[in-house]
N, CA, C and O of each residue as an XYZ file, in Angstrom:
924
protein
N     113.929     86.870    108.396
C     114.118     87.891    107.062
C     113.726     89.234    107.555
O     114.389     90.180    107.131
N     112.554     89.519    108.552
C     112.272     90.677    108.702
C     113.157     91.468    109.724
O     113.337     92.685    109.690
N     113.664     90.624    110.606
C     114.776     91.015    111.350
C     116.170     91.592    110.734
O     116.827     92.510    111.223
N     116.439     90.950    109.705
C     117.660     91.192    108.791
C     117.260     92.374    107.952
O     118.121     93.205    107.663
N     116.066     92.510    107.554
C     115.639     93.893    106.938
C     115.918     95.032    107.608
O     116.512     96.008    107.149
N     115.467     94.894    108.742
C     115.590     95.995    109.709
C     116.959     96.315    110.186
O     117.327     97.489    110.211
N     117.855     95.205    110.622
C     119.191     95.591    110.429
C     119.901     96.399    109.455
O     120.591     97.401    109.639
N     119.550     95.659    108.168
C     120.017     96.538    106.880
C     119.616     97.949    106.916
O     120.319     98.900    106.575
N     118.277     97.993    107.413
C     117.534     99.252    107.089
C     118.430    100.471    108.092
O     118.745    101.613    107.755
N     118.643     99.898    109.167
C     119.632    100.751    110.394
C     121.069    100.754    109.731
O     121.779    101.723    109.999
N     121.505     99.912    109.012
C     123.004    100.143    108.423
C     122.804    101.433    107.171
O     123.651    102.308    106.997
N     121.834    101.351    106.575
C     121.752    102.180    105.426
C     121.512    103.826    106.014
O     122.058    104.824    105.543
N     120.561    103.792    107.149
C     120.347    105.186    107.799
C     121.527    105.739    108.405
O     121.592    106.942    108.657
N     122.558    104.861    108.680
C     123.788    105.437    109.284
C     124.616    105.900    108.173
O     125.550    106.678    108.368
N     124.302    105.435    106.967
C     125.122    105.861    105.876
C     124.565    107.109    105.123
O     125.107    107.551    104.110
N     123.409    107.666    105.704
C     122.796    108.785    105.219
C     121.763    108.205    104.349
O     121.193    109.146    103.797
N     121.337    107.248    104.031
C     120.370    106.881    103.225
C     118.852    106.713    103.886
O     118.638    105.938    104.817
N     118.031    107.381    103.397
C     116.732    107.449    104.242
C     115.601    106.497    103.687
O     115.209    106.420    102.523
N     115.173    105.798    104.778
C     114.116    104.849    104.125
C     112.713    105.621    104.662
O     112.446    106.061    105.781
N     111.856    105.607    103.307
C     110.699    106.715    103.429
C     109.497    105.456    103.420
O     109.633    104.502    102.655
N     108.518    105.543    104.191
C     107.425    104.829    104.302
C     106.600    105.176    103.289
O     106.927    106.125    102.577
N     105.331    104.438    103.034
C     104.279    104.688    102.154
C     103.054    105.263    102.721
O     102.438    104.389    103.332
N     102.498    106.346    102.748
C     101.191    106.572    103.245
C     100.071    105.833    102.536
O      99.061    105.495    103.154
N     100.221    105.603    101.370
C      99.034    105.079    100.709
C      98.857    103.492    101.299
O      97.742    102.976    101.366
N      99.910    102.889    101.656
C     100.030    101.586    102.111
C      99.273    101.612    103.630
O      98.369    100.874    104.021
N      99.985    102.766    104.384
C      99.270    102.774    105.686
C      97.868    103.086    105.736
O      97.221    102.724    106.719
N      97.285    103.755    104.733
C      95.652    104.140    104.361
C      94.988    102.987    103.985
O      93.820    102.816    104.334
N      95.626    102.116    103.269
C      94.958    100.932    102.539
C      94.342    100.141    103.672
O      93.127     99.972    103.566
N      94.939     99.618    104.745
C      94.430     98.666    105.717
C      93.095     99.345    106.297
O      92.084     98.655    106.432
N      93.104    100.866    106.680
C      91.939    101.234    107.362
C      90.941    101.489    106.247
O      89.757    101.360    106.555
N      91.208    101.800    105.116
C      89.984    101.894    104.162
C      89.372    100.480    103.985
O      88.161    100.260    103.977
N      90.346     99.543    103.845
C      89.588     98.060    103.299
C      88.787     97.489    104.678
O      88.007     96.541    104.590
N      89.068     98.175    105.964
C      88.461     97.760    107.090
C      87.173     98.597    107.017
O      86.126     97.964    106.881
N      87.125     99.686    107.076
C      85.905    100.568    106.789
C      84.934    100.135    105.575
O      83.705    100.112    105.642
N      85.718     99.797    104.452
C      84.506     99.386    103.427
C      84.095     98.136    103.775
O      82.903     97.909    103.571
N      84.875     97.098    104.330
C      84.113     95.752    104.651
C      83.240     95.793    105.717
O      82.120     95.282    105.726
N      83.726     96.365    106.556
C      83.007     96.167    108.126
C      82.349     97.481    108.615
O      81.384     97.249    109.343
N      82.528     98.419    108.475
C      82.024     99.751    109.197
C      81.208    100.693    108.357
O      80.331    101.327    108.942
N      81.350    100.848    107.250
C      80.688    101.753    106.175
C      79.326    101.795    106.711
O      78.855    102.904    106.966
N      78.519    100.578    106.950
C      77.018    100.898    107.218
C      76.899    100.754    108.760
O      75.857    100.287    109.218
N      77.795    101.086    109.491
C      77.724    101.072    111.001
C      78.172    102.418    111.454
O      79.290    102.524    111.957
N      77.425    103.417    111.324
C      78.031    104.755    111.427
C      77.966    104.976    113.009
O      78.342    106.066    113.442
N      77.509    103.997    113.891
C      77.271    104.436    115.239
C      78.432    103.463    115.919
O      78.535    103.561    117.141
N      79.248    102.605    115.293
C      80.310    101.988    115.662
C      81.613    102.629    115.979
O      82.000    103.602    115.331
N      82.185    102.203    116.787
C      83.769    102.313    117.101
C      84.476    102.584    115.912
O      84.998    103.644    115.567
N      84.431    101.505    115.329
C      85.149    101.292    114.006
C      84.982    102.403    113.046
O      85.932    103.039    112.588
N      83.599    102.639    112.726
C      83.326    103.700    111.895
C      84.017    105.084    112.403
O      84.500    105.826    111.548
N      84.066    105.399    113.603
C      84.577    106.657    113.980
C      86.276    106.681    114.085
O      86.909    107.735    114.158
N      86.828    105.486    114.080
C      88.226    105.153    114.118
C      88.570    105.596    112.584
O      89.305    106.531    112.265
N      87.890    104.733    111.726
C      88.500    104.796    110.405
C      88.177    105.915    109.716
O      88.873    106.121    108.721
N      87.268    106.746    109.971
C      86.868    108.139    109.261
C      87.881    109.149    109.998
O      88.198    110.164    109.378
N      88.319    108.970    111.070
C      89.226    109.968    111.699
C      90.501    109.834    111.080
O      91.082    110.857    110.719
N      91.017    108.716    110.907
C      92.213    108.357    110.359
C      92.507    108.735    108.871
O      93.510    109.311    108.450
N      91.482    108.315    108.197
C      91.264    108.433    106.780
C      91.294    110.127    106.508
O      91.948    110.602    105.579
N      90.606    110.847    107.319
C      90.456    112.249    107.571
C      91.740    112.898    107.949
O      91.995    113.978    107.416
N      92.569    112.394    108.783
C      94.066    112.959    108.921
C      95.001    112.900    107.722
O      95.714    113.795    107.267
N      94.833    111.591    107.296
C      95.889    111.087    106.054
C      95.454    111.936    104.784
O      96.309    112.353    104.003
N      94.044    112.188    104.591
C      93.547    113.035    103.924
C      94.264    114.547    103.770
O      94.624    115.070    102.716
N      94.351    115.014    104.922
C      95.020    116.392    105.345
C      96.535    116.304    104.892
O      97.085    117.230    104.295
N      97.114    115.213    105.196
C      98.229    115.437    104.641
C      98.738    115.197    103.157
O      99.870    115.487    102.770
N      97.640    114.569    102.305
C      97.752    114.698    101.164
C      97.344    115.881    100.389
O      97.755    116.164     99.263
N      96.344    116.666    101.220
C      96.072    118.152    100.791
C      97.209    118.840    101.016
O      97.648    119.480    100.061
N      97.700    118.866    101.867
C      99.078    119.639    102.264
C      99.958    119.628    101.297
O     100.373    120.672    100.793
N     100.376    118.352    100.898
C     101.311    117.984     99.942
C     100.975    118.766     98.374
O     101.749    119.470     97.725
N      99.645    118.398     98.059
C      99.167    118.804     96.966
C      99.267    120.299     96.731
O      99.862    120.861     95.812
N      98.585    120.838     97.719
C      98.718    122.700     97.596
C     100.124    123.138     97.831
O     100.127    124.283     97.378
N     101.190    122.910     98.230
C     102.445    122.999     98.355
C     103.180    122.787     97.072
O     104.088    123.568     96.787
N     102.884    121.847     96.309
C     103.336    121.272     95.031
C     102.903    122.253     94.049
O     103.672    122.646     93.172
N     101.675    122.678     94.160
C     101.022    123.388     93.226
C     101.491    124.961     93.305
O     101.295    125.745     92.377
N     102.164    125.334     94.586
C     102.603    126.555     94.533
C     104.141    126.647     94.210
O     104.707    127.730     94.062
N     104.705    125.566     94.124
C     106.029    125.379     93.979
C     106.253    125.834     92.512
O     105.694    125.146     91.659
N     107.181    127.169     91.989
C     107.411    127.267     90.749
C     107.914    126.127     89.966
O     107.484    125.793     88.862
N     108.923    125.519     90.670
C     109.681    124.341     89.888
C     111.100    124.212     90.526
O     111.338    124.722     91.621
N     112.056    123.506     89.802
C     113.132    123.318     90.624
C     114.206    124.469     91.213
O     115.146    124.362     92.001
N     113.787    125.339     90.661
C     114.647    126.572     91.170
C     114.253    127.171     92.238
O     114.882    128.157     92.620
N     113.041    126.673     93.007
C     112.612    127.159     94.184
C     113.399    127.003     95.181
O     114.463    126.399     95.049
N     113.010    127.509     96.312
C     113.742    127.436     97.486
C     113.387    126.063     98.342
O     112.403    125.914     99.066
N     114.236    125.281     98.128
C     113.899    123.955     99.056
C     113.841    124.151    100.452
O     112.852    123.713    101.039
N     114.817    124.790    101.154
C     114.430    125.170    102.401
C     113.232    125.706    102.722
O     112.669    125.141    103.659
N     112.738    126.509    102.294
C     111.457    127.334    102.494
C     110.455    126.119    102.226
O     109.961    125.680    103.265
N     110.115    125.582    101.232
C     109.426    124.650    100.964
C     109.297    123.261    102.131
O     108.242    122.737    102.487
N     110.661    122.890    102.560
C     110.715    121.902    103.406
C     110.076    122.390    104.837
O     109.405    121.652    105.559
N     110.440    123.944    105.164
C     110.083    124.384    106.529
C     108.746    124.398    106.403
O     108.213    124.007    107.442
N     107.946    124.702    105.513
C     106.483    125.107    105.347
C     105.874    123.592    105.434
O     105.014    123.239    106.241
N     106.374    122.922    104.630
C     105.992    121.254    104.847
C     105.827    120.738    106.086
O     104.853    120.056    106.405
N     106.890    121.076    106.934
C     107.077    120.442    108.156
C     106.160    120.994    109.122
O     105.710    120.325    110.052
N     105.838    122.362    108.891
C     105.239    123.200    109.787
C     103.555    122.851    109.890
O     102.738    123.063    110.786
N     103.448    122.273    108.661
C     101.888    122.093    108.529
C     101.602    120.537    108.560
O     100.504    120.125    108.934
N     102.628    119.670    108.153
C     102.466    118.217    108.359
C     102.629    117.447    109.583
O     101.966    116.475    109.943
N     103.682    118.061    110.223
C     104.168    117.524    111.542
C     103.242    117.186    112.602
O     103.242    116.083    113.150
N     102.343    118.262    112.933
C     101.285    118.171    113.879
C     100.211    117.086    113.481
O      99.575    116.441    114.315
N     100.092    116.968    112.254
C      99.044    116.027    111.712
C      99.650    114.581    111.767
O      98.885    113.652    112.026
N     100.929    114.347    111.548
C     101.547    113.276    111.800
C     101.609    112.803    113.289
O     101.619    111.620    113.630
N     101.644    113.735    114.023
C     101.975    113.408    115.381
C     100.305    113.347    116.120
O     100.194    112.798    117.217
N      99.271    113.845    115.546
C      97.944    113.473    115.820
C      97.658    112.055    115.399
O      97.074    111.206    116.072
N      98.135    111.930    114.234
C      97.916    110.514    113.729
C      98.328    109.283    114.330
O      97.674    108.248    114.455
N      99.664    109.566    114.737
C     100.371    108.374    115.809
C      99.705    108.445    117.024
O      99.629    107.369    117.617
N      99.135    109.538    117.632
C      98.502    109.341    118.950
C      97.267    108.882    119.094
O      96.911    108.282    120.108
N      96.296    109.185    117.827
C      95.097    108.795    117.890
C      95.229    107.172    117.544
O      94.396    106.415    118.044
N      96.209    106.674    116.744
C      96.185    105.282    116.471
C      96.494    104.390    117.768
O      95.946    103.320    118.029
N      97.419    104.996    118.487
C      97.905    104.355    119.737
C      96.515    104.355    120.834
O      96.403    103.509    121.721
N      95.696    105.242    120.641
C      94.770    105.628    121.577
C      93.548    104.441    121.245
O      92.954    103.928    122.193
N      93.248    104.079    119.919
C      92.467    103.399    119.488
C      92.850    101.891    119.329
O      91.884    101.152    119.141
N      94.013    101.330    119.368
C      94.291    100.033    119.277
C      93.705     99.291    120.424
O      93.221     98.179    120.212
N      93.702     99.875    121.789
C      93.168     99.021    122.967
C      91.369     98.838    122.582
O      90.652     97.872    122.846
N      91.061     99.911    121.998
C      89.489     99.653    121.725
C      89.258     98.600    120.586
O      88.125     98.123    120.512
N      90.100     98.233    119.792
C      89.814     97.417    118.694
C      90.728     96.048    118.802
O      91.334     95.513    117.873
N      90.671     95.629    120.156
C      91.735     94.529    120.372
C      91.035     93.299    119.703
O      91.774     92.442    119.219
N      89.803     93.147    119.637
C      89.127     92.047    119.049
C      88.610     91.984    117.689
O      87.912     91.079    117.230
N      89.085     93.203    116.987
C      88.736     93.410    115.647
C      90.199     93.314    114.908
O      91.048     94.204    114.856
N      90.255     92.184    114.430
C      91.517     91.652    113.657
C      92.236     92.560    112.490
O      93.441     92.806    112.422
N      91.254     92.981    111.627
C      91.621     93.833    110.458
C      91.930     95.107    110.690
O      92.694     95.732    109.956
N      91.328     95.637    111.797
C      91.402     97.034    112.114
C      92.717     97.281    113.115
O      93.476     98.248    113.058
N      92.783     96.303    113.928
C      93.745     96.424    114.888
C      95.218     96.185    114.102
O      96.229     96.799    114.443
N      95.193     95.165    112.954
C      96.258     95.000    112.366
C      96.680     96.351    111.462
O      97.870     96.614    111.289
N      95.583     97.210    110.882
C      95.848     98.369    110.276
C      96.361     99.401    111.024
O      97.193    100.135    110.491
N      95.982     99.616    112.287
C      96.291    100.427    113.366
C      97.889    100.169    113.693
O      98.725    101.065    113.813
N      98.092     98.990    113.791
C      99.629     98.609    114.344
C     100.476     98.861    113.127
O     101.578     99.385    113.288
N     100.044     98.522    111.878
C     100.942     98.937    110.865
C     101.256    100.377    110.810
O     102.390    100.748    110.506
N     100.333    101.185    111.082
C     100.671    102.607    111.032
C     101.522    103.040    112.028
O     102.252    103.999    111.777
N     101.574    102.388    113.365
C     102.142    102.688    114.450
C     103.643    102.323    114.028
O     104.511    103.195    113.989
N     103.900    100.956    113.710
C     105.279    100.175    113.200
C     105.846    101.116    112.188
O     107.069    101.256    112.158
N     105.130    101.738    111.403
C     105.615    102.337    110.354
C     106.041    103.747    110.252
O     106.722    104.242    109.353
N     105.444    104.448    111.512
C     105.521    105.787    111.724
C     106.812    106.481    111.676
O     106.782    107.628    111.229
N     107.969    105.989    112.060
C     109.067    106.504    111.991
C     109.738    106.673    110.477
O     110.713    107.355    110.158
N     109.051    105.984    109.804
C     109.432    105.891    108.178
C     108.562    106.699    107.595
O     108.980    107.286    106.598
N     107.164    106.955    108.024
C     106.258    107.595    107.174
C     106.400    109.207    107.501
O     105.769    110.079    106.904
N     107.398    109.448    108.619
C     107.686    110.803    108.751
C     108.946    111.339    107.759
O     109.136    112.534    107.536
N     109.665    110.393    107.275
C     110.950    110.586    106.714
C     110.905    111.230    105.354
O     111.974    111.588    104.858
N     109.525    111.458    104.552
C     109.408    112.028    103.308
C     109.508    113.632    103.515
O     109.652    114.419    102.579
N     109.410    114.003    104.887
C     109.523    115.584    105.392
C     111.096    116.069    105.006
O     111.413    117.219    104.701
N     111.919    115.011    105.089
C     113.272    115.494    105.012
C     113.670    116.055    103.616
O     114.534    116.926    103.517
N     113.035    115.548    102.564
C     113.631    116.104    101.150
C     112.435    116.219    100.240
O     111.490    115.433    100.169
N     112.638    117.354     99.539
C     111.576    117.756     98.674
C     111.406    116.621     97.374
O     110.412    116.589     96.649
N     112.333    115.903     97.271
C     112.358    114.903     96.060
C     111.425    113.799     96.630
O     110.795    113.145     95.799
N     111.262    113.513     97.935
C     110.509    112.699     98.469
C     108.959    113.127     98.641
O     108.665    114.261     99.021
N     107.972    112.133     98.333
C     106.664    112.226     98.502
C     106.043    111.410     99.675
O     106.696    110.589    100.319
N     104.829    111.676     99.885
C     104.253    110.854    101.101
C     103.862    109.399    100.801
O     103.490    108.628    101.686
N     103.963    109.081     99.560
C     103.566    107.682     99.195
C     104.529    107.166     98.089
O     105.250    108.068     97.665
N     104.704    106.112     97.586
C     105.486    105.699     96.522
C     104.572    105.070     95.239
O     104.885    104.093     94.559
N     103.535    105.781     95.119
C     102.485    105.482     94.002
C     103.233    105.632     92.492
O     103.246    104.791     91.593
N     103.713    106.673     92.500
C     104.667    106.996     91.114
C     105.630    105.655     90.953
O     105.440    104.914     89.989
N     106.435    105.428     91.704
C     107.220    104.355     91.895
C     106.556    103.056     91.094
O     106.901    102.547     90.028
N     105.518    102.724     91.969
C     104.941    101.607     91.773
C     104.134    101.629     90.472
O     103.881    100.593     89.855
N     103.730    102.866     90.069
C     102.897    102.759     88.704
C     104.041    102.575     87.466
O     103.747    102.103     86.368
N     105.164    102.954     87.778
C     106.308    102.787     86.791
C     106.705    101.220     86.811
O     106.901    100.569     85.785
N     106.801    100.682     88.194
C     107.229     99.056     87.976
C     105.978     98.287     87.618
O     106.170     97.084     87.440
N     104.735     98.721     87.473
C     103.564     98.148     86.877
C     103.846     97.432     85.593
O     103.599     96.263     85.298
N     104.434     98.411     84.869
C     104.519     97.747     83.312
C     105.550     96.614     83.319
O     105.389     95.791     82.418
N     106.603     96.399     84.176
C     107.434     95.177     84.259
C     106.591     94.128     84.746
O     106.637     92.975     84.319
N     105.680     94.610     85.808
C     104.939     93.255     86.163
C     103.998     92.658     85.446
O     103.704     91.465     85.527
N     103.353     93.712     84.510
C     102.416     93.196     83.447
C     102.926     92.429     82.508
O     102.287     91.576     81.893
N     104.288     92.735     82.327
C     104.769     91.986     80.945
C     105.661     90.772     81.620
O     106.477     90.192     80.904
N     105.526     90.451     82.789
C     106.445     89.506     83.247
C     105.960     88.147     82.589
O     106.816     87.280     82.416
N     104.744     87.914     82.236
C     104.377     86.504     81.553
C     104.869     86.356     80.400
O     105.291     85.230     80.134
N     104.964     87.349     79.437
C     105.479     87.660     78.276
C     107.034     87.373     78.461
O     107.624     86.584     77.722
N     107.711     88.121     79.579
C     109.210     87.681     79.647
C     109.663     86.091     79.806
O     110.745     85.651     79.418
N     108.635     85.328     80.443
C     108.954     83.871     80.487
C     109.441     83.257     79.392
O     110.210     82.301     79.488
N     108.994     83.806     78.108
C     109.189     83.304     76.716
C     110.570     83.509     76.199
O     110.960     82.969     75.163
N     111.376     84.368     76.998
C     112.713     84.673     76.718
C     113.322     83.386     76.341
O     114.068     83.290     75.367
N     113.022     82.432     77.076
C     113.674     80.960     76.936
C     115.275     80.761     77.246
O     115.805     79.762     77.733
N     115.796     81.781     76.901
C     117.401     81.764     77.311
C     117.945     82.840     78.030
O     117.167     83.760     78.282
N     119.130     82.935     78.427
C     119.849     83.924     79.435
C     119.912     85.126     78.460
O     119.689     86.303     78.745
N     120.291     84.563     77.140
C     120.511     85.692     76.217
C     119.184     86.251     75.818
O     119.209     87.465     75.619
N     118.011     85.651     75.651
C     116.888     85.983     75.415
C     116.449     87.128     76.444
O     116.002     88.225     76.110
N     116.654     86.687     77.745
C     116.253     87.688     78.916
C     117.006     88.758     79.011
O     116.502     89.826     79.361
N     118.246     88.656     78.736
C     118.994     90.025     78.494
C     118.726     91.070     77.321
O     118.883     92.291     77.305
N     118.307     90.263     76.426
C     117.647     91.250     75.185
C     116.333     91.793     75.569
O     116.056     92.919     75.154
N     115.326     91.044     76.433
C     114.280     91.655     76.689
C     114.149     92.804     77.608
O     113.225     93.618     77.607
N     115.350     92.778     78.526
C     115.509     93.539     79.539
C     116.217     94.848     78.882
O     116.087     95.934     79.446
N     116.866     94.745     77.847
C     117.422     95.863     77.091
C     116.405     96.456     76.450
O     116.275     97.654     76.704
N     115.559     95.928     75.612
C     114.351     96.496     75.039
C     113.277     97.094     76.057
O     112.606     98.063     75.704
N     113.138     96.613     77.119
C     112.347     97.245     78.028
C     112.905     98.493     78.537
O     112.208     99.506     78.476
N     114.052     98.539     79.020
C     114.852     99.683     79.240
C     114.729    100.854     78.236
O     114.565    102.020     78.593
N     114.820    100.455     76.982
C     114.867    101.384     75.998
C     113.484    102.185     75.805
O     113.389    103.380     75.523
N     112.312    101.170     76.043
C     111.053    101.637     76.012
C     110.467    102.622     77.327
O     109.668    103.559     77.321
N     111.148    102.043     78.313
C     110.600    102.946     79.633
C     111.467    104.292     79.610
O     111.085    105.327     80.154
N     112.662    104.163     78.929
C     113.454    105.426     79.118
C     112.750    106.262     77.908
O     112.974    107.464     78.050
N     112.159    106.039     77.044
C     111.470    106.898     76.075
C     110.253    107.399     76.753
O     109.954    108.593     76.752
N     109.479    106.378     77.395
C     108.315    107.035     78.086
C     108.538    107.691     79.114
O     107.511    108.253     79.495
N     109.776    107.966     80.014
C     109.817    108.718     80.784
C     110.458    110.051     80.229
O     110.379    110.943     81.073
N     110.981    110.389     79.224
C     111.350    111.188     78.523
C     109.941    111.997     77.583
O     110.127    112.986     76.875
N     108.773    111.427     77.743
C     107.682    111.641     77.181
C     107.833    111.656     75.422
O     107.413    112.538     74.673
N     108.482    110.538     75.084
C     108.766    110.290     73.887
C     107.774    109.144     73.424
O     107.666    108.246     74.259
N     106.979    108.975     72.196
C     106.235    107.940     71.737
C     107.176    106.752     71.637
O     107.960    106.904     70.700
N     107.350    105.619     72.305
C     107.956    104.499     72.393
C     108.146    103.891     70.926
O     109.208    103.436     70.502
N     106.819    103.965     70.153
C     106.796    103.099     68.786
C     107.716    104.018     67.738
O     108.549    103.560     66.957
N     107.384    105.353     67.898
C     108.276    106.085     66.970
C     109.766    105.845     67.146
O     110.639    105.588     66.317
N     109.812    106.021     68.612
C     111.324    106.101     68.690
C     112.008    104.605     68.514
O     113.200    104.536     68.215
N     111.317    103.562     68.683
C     112.001    102.272     68.351
C     112.166    102.202     66.895
O     113.072    101.534     66.395
N     111.249    102.927     66.137
C     111.281    102.622     64.697
C     112.599    103.580     64.346
O     113.483    103.115     63.626
N     112.693    104.829     64.836
C     113.855    105.652     64.617
C     115.143    105.021     64.773
O     116.044    104.985     63.935
N     115.133    104.455     66.103
C     116.505    103.742     66.361
C     116.918    102.706     65.270
O     118.019    102.727     64.720
N     115.769    101.646     64.964
C     116.024    100.684     63.968
C     116.652    101.277     62.712
O     117.725    100.942     62.210
N     115.808    102.211     62.287
C     116.123    102.780     60.878
C     117.536    103.436     60.989
O     118.348    102.984     60.182
N     117.954    104.332     61.759
C     119.264    104.768     61.786
C     120.274    103.817     62.280
O     121.339    103.823     61.663
N     120.172    103.117     63.130
C     121.129    102.094     63.509
C     121.601    101.101     62.353
O     122.773    100.771     62.174
N     120.433    100.644     61.542
C     120.626     99.783     60.289
C     121.346    100.466     59.256
O     122.140     99.907     58.500
N     121.056    101.693     59.234
C     122.080    102.535     58.217
C     123.324    102.579     58.596
O     124.220    102.494     57.755
N     123.604    102.725     59.988
C     125.252    102.887     60.663
C     125.523    101.484     60.295
O     126.420    101.512     59.452
N     125.211    100.436     60.503
C     125.761     99.014     60.325
C     125.863     98.650     59.073
O     126.692     97.784     58.796
N     125.179     99.134     58.205
C     125.198     98.921     56.437
C     126.360     99.699     55.957
O     126.883     99.458     54.869
N     126.824    100.755     56.864
C     127.886    101.413     56.280
C     129.241    101.143     56.959
O     129.278    100.359     57.908
N     130.324    101.739     56.532
C     131.651    101.402     56.895
C     132.163    101.951     58.159
O     133.266    101.715     58.650
N     131.215    102.727     58.641
C     131.402    103.618     60.069
C     131.644    102.425     61.078
O     131.088    101.328     61.118
N     132.543    102.908     61.808
C     133.124    102.009     63.115
C     132.095    102.622     64.260
O     131.813    103.818     64.338
N     131.628    101.675     65.060
C     131.009    101.817     66.359
C     131.871    103.180     67.093
O     131.248    104.212     67.340
N     132.981    103.090     67.328
C     133.724    104.065     68.230
C     133.846    105.322     67.763
O     134.254    106.254     68.457
N     133.428    105.442     66.316
C     133.257    106.798     65.556
C     132.182    107.541     65.768
O     132.178    108.771     65.725
N     131.030    106.689     66.055
C     129.726    107.171     66.222
C     129.404    107.928     67.436
O     129.717    107.544     68.562
N     128.670    109.191     67.139
C     128.122    109.903     68.329
C     126.746    109.267     68.968
O     125.611    109.691     68.746
N     127.064    108.263     69.731
C     125.754    107.735     70.178
C     124.739    108.465     70.969
O     123.527    108.271     70.875
N     125.358    109.385     71.815
C     124.302    110.303     72.342
C     123.200    110.925     71.491
O     122.080    111.238     71.895
N     123.632    111.046     70.373
C     122.579    111.731     69.609
C     121.078    110.940     69.496
O     120.036    111.558     69.277
N     121.138    109.597     69.667
C     120.102    108.707     69.909
C     119.096    108.444     71.030
O     118.108    107.710     71.020
N     119.739    109.459     72.293
C     119.152    109.408     73.450
C     117.912    110.149     73.483
O     117.793    111.312     73.098
N     116.998    109.426     73.960
C     115.396    110.097     73.730
C     115.342    111.819     74.112
O     114.515    112.553     73.571
N     116.360    112.327     75.131
C     116.050    113.467     75.497
C     116.828    114.399     74.455
O     116.617    115.612     74.443
N     117.643    113.852     73.670
C     118.226    114.747     72.521
C     117.301    114.619     71.201
O     117.733    115.006     70.116
N     116.259    114.168     71.312
C     115.474    113.934     69.938
C     113.968    114.791     70.361
O     113.543    114.892     71.512
N     113.320    115.352     69.148
C     112.157    115.965     69.105
C     111.127    115.059     68.559
O     111.404    114.168     67.756
N     109.943    115.291     68.996
C     108.709    114.544     68.250
C     108.767    114.737     66.885
O     108.524    113.775     66.156
N     109.101    116.021     66.317
C     109.044    116.294     64.779
C     110.056    115.347     64.145
O     109.817    114.765     63.087
N     111.278    115.199     64.874
C     112.268    114.258     64.033
C     111.698    112.930     64.114
O     111.785    112.194     63.131
N     111.028    112.474     65.350
C     110.508    111.154     65.102
C     109.145    110.834     64.159
O     108.915    109.747     63.628
N     108.439    111.834     64.092
C     107.444    111.801     63.399
C     107.878    111.791     61.602
O     107.218    111.214     60.738
N     108.995    112.492     61.399
C     109.609    112.597     60.101
C     110.207    111.213     59.834
O     110.083    110.749     58.700
N     110.841    110.517     60.776
C     111.144    109.309     60.410
C     110.371    108.109     60.072
O     110.649    107.136     59.370
N     109.165    108.477     60.859
C     108.082    107.312     60.438
C     107.640    107.600     59.095
O     107.413    106.683     58.305
N     107.480    109.005     58.737
C     106.952    109.427     57.455
C     107.999    108.632     56.348
O     107.537    108.007     55.394
N     109.219    108.724     56.563
C     110.138    108.267     55.798
C     110.106    106.801     55.497
O     110.963    106.302     54.767
């Protein structure tokens, strides 16, 4: 399965699709090793290795934070942003890779830390790919937070019972998450939809004659939703 994944990845890269690694995952193994084994052993090689790598990764996050803060918005010069990010981040990524290679032999007998170092080295070609686009970040924490809602609701989804029930649940979750992404209160939005669509269904209007785009969350204001709730 792993070999097939890598083959598929290569095929995607040939088509111009970039596979970006997650720096948070690369950091996690090192931090867990530090917390479990080396935190109280400041004289150990493991303590030195973990702190050095965590420090380098911390610098990458600091660079990203500072550059994002300076960027005025979508109208800013992407080429300038990418050039500055590469100038600052590439040397640190190179140092991270070199240092990880140097430390692997030292920790051959320490399974957790060796595994964490090898993970960084195996993922390094993908960890660097976020530098290619301003739409990419150095980790996928945002995406994971968005997916978490579905993971938490997974047990509730089991009670869909039928294929039609599962489809209805999927549609409901899509509507709710779309509202949230557009910074719309999902409870107000759902009531607004139910009220307006009920009126339409009870009228003689035909579905093909309705401008359904008016119900998209980005076309509504908070005031409209709050008024609907009061009604």
